[in-house]
N, C-alpha and C positions, 0 to 999 in steps of 0.2 A: 856860306858855309867856311870861306873864308873868313869873312869879316865875324863871325860865331865866332871860331877857333880863335882870333886874334884876343878874343874876352875873354873865353873861357880859361885857355891857359894863363894867363897872367893869375887871373882868380887863384886857378887850383894852387900855381905856386905859389903864392901871396899865403894861403890857408895851410901848406905846408911848411912855410917858410914860418910862421907863427909858431903854429906845433912842435917845431924844433925848436924856434927859441923857450919856448913852455918850457919844454922840457929840459934844457938847459939851466933855466933860473931855480926849475924846480930843485935839479939834482944839485945847485949851488947852495941851498939853503940850506939852515940848519935851524933846529926850532929852538926858542929858551928855555933857558931850565927857570921857572918861576920860583923863586922865596917871596915871602911874603912881604916881606919889603918894598918889591917890586909891584903889589897887586893894590888895586881901590881899598884905600884903609875902612871904606865902607863895607866891604866883602871879607875883610882880616877881624877875628876874635882879638880883642886887647892883647890879649895876654902872646903875641905870636907877632903884633904890629912890627917890630924891629928886628927880626930874625933876619938877618940877613944872606944867611948860607947854609944850608945842609938841611934842608926842611925834607920830609919827608912824611909821605900817610903814614897815619897811628896804626895801631895794632887794633882786629876786631872780630870778632864770632857773632855770627846774626845764620839765618838759617832760610835756605833756596828754596823756590817755588817747588820742589820733590820731597819737602824736609829736611834734607841732609844741613850738615852742619857747613858752615863756611866761613874761612878766617885769611887774613892779608896773608900766611901764606901759601896760598889757594894761585894767586897772581905772583909767585916769586918769577917764574919765566916766561912773565908776559906783559905786555904793552895794554891798555886796554881803556876805554870810555866809561865812564860814568858819570850818572843822572839822579835827581831825586825826585818823585813823584807821589799820586795816591789814586789809585785803581779808579776810584767813585768823583774825582776832577771833569768839571763839567768844560773848563776852557782850554789853559795848555798844555795841561797831558796828554789829551788824544794827539793832537798834532806833535807833541815831541816822541810819542811813540811812535810816529807812523815815520816819524824821521830817521828814528833809531832803527827802523826795522830796514832802511835804507842802508842804513850802515853796516848791519847784519849781511845785508844781503851783499855788498860790495866787498864786504872780508870775509866771506864766509869759509874759502877756503886756507885761510891763510889759519896756519896751525899756534900761533904767536900770538893771538890775540883775543881779545873775549872782553864783551860787556855787561856791565854790572850798575842793575836798578835798582837803588833803595825806595824804599814804601817811608813817605813821612807820616802814615796813619798807621802805624803798624798796630794798633790796638781796634783796628779793621778790616785791617787785608791781613788776613792768617793764607798759612801756606794752603788751602784750598781755593780760597781767593785768587793769590798769584798764580795760581795753576791756571786759573780759567782766565783769567788776565793774560798771561805770557801767551796761553795757547790763540789767543784772539789774535797777538799780532806775531804770529805762526816764528815763537822764540825757539830756536836749538837749545836745550836745556845745557848744551856742554858749551856753548858760544855765550848768549846770552839768559847770563841769570839773573833774577830779581830774589831781594832779599827782604825779610822781614826779623823783628827780634825785638830788644832793648832799645824803646825809643831814644834815651839818654844818648847809646852810643852810636846812633843816625845821627844823631842831630850832632854833637860834637864832631863826628867824622864829617859833616856839612858844611861847618863851619870853622874848625880848628884844624882838619888835615886838609880840604879840597875846596877851601874857600867858596862855596857853590852861592851863598845865604847871606842876603843883607841884615835880616833883621836881626834882632838880639836876643836871648832867650838860654833856659837855663833843660828846656830838654825835659821839664813838667809837664802835667796834665793840658796847663793851657797855653803851651807853645806849638808855634804852629809855621813850618816853612815852607813858603812854596814860591819858586825858582824855578826860569827856565833852561839855567845853567847847564850844560855839557863839558866835563873837562877831562882832556886826554894827558895819560900818565903812562909813565916809562916804564922799563924792567926794574930799574931802581925805583920804583915808586915816586918818582918827582913829577910835578907838575907841567905840562911842555904844552899845553893851550887851554883857552876859555874860548865856548863856543853857545851862539844863541839855539838852542833846541827847537826853537820855533821857525827860524827861520831857515828856509830848503838854502840861500846864497851861504849863510855863516855853516853850515850842514856840510855844503861840497865844500868850503874850504879845509870843514874836519876830516874829510876824505881824500884833501890832498895831503893833508901834516900828516897822517897815518903815513901814507907811504913815504912820506917821507923818515918820519920817525921809525918804517920796518929799517930802511936805507943803513940807517946808522949798527945795525944787528947782523948786516949781510956780511 
C-alpha cells in the first residue's frame, strides 16, 4: 500500500503542478491584434496587404435563420467566432459545424459571446434552409447566428474583412469560396486569432483563446 501511495501521490502533485502552470501561462498570455500586413498575403485582398494597423471588420447587412436582419452593429458589444460554409457541403463543413457546436456548448452561458456563420452559397441557402441546418446542430439563435444575403457582401467580408479565404474573385455568379478557417473577433471588431475549423486540436486552442479574450473585458 505504501509503495502504491509513493507512486500515486507524486503523480497527483505533478498533474496539479501542470494545471497550475497552464493557468499561469494562460492568464499571462495576450492575444495578438492582427493587421493585414501580419497575415499570409495569400489570404489578404490586394487592396489591404499594406495596411499595418487600424483594421476593423467592415459593415454588413444580412439575414439570419429566423428571417431577421443582422448587421455589424448587432455585434458591437460582443466578441465572436465566425466562419464560412454551405449547407450541402459534403466534405469539410459537417466537421466545421460539429466543432462550432463544441464552441457553442462551451460558451453557451457567456453573455458577451456569439458565433456568426455565413453561407457561401446564398442562392441555395435560403432562410428556411439555414433554419433547418441550424436546428441540425442545435444552434441557439441568440448565440449562434447563421446568415445569408447578398453574395458580394459575404464574399467581400471573407476576403477583405476576415481574411478567411485564399481564392481571389469578385463575388459574381462563378465565384466560390471554400475555407475551413474560423476567425476570432473582439468587441472592437479586430481579428484576434485564426483556427482550422476541421481540427479538434486547433479548436481546443480556440476555446482557450476565447477565455483569454474574455479576460480583457473583465
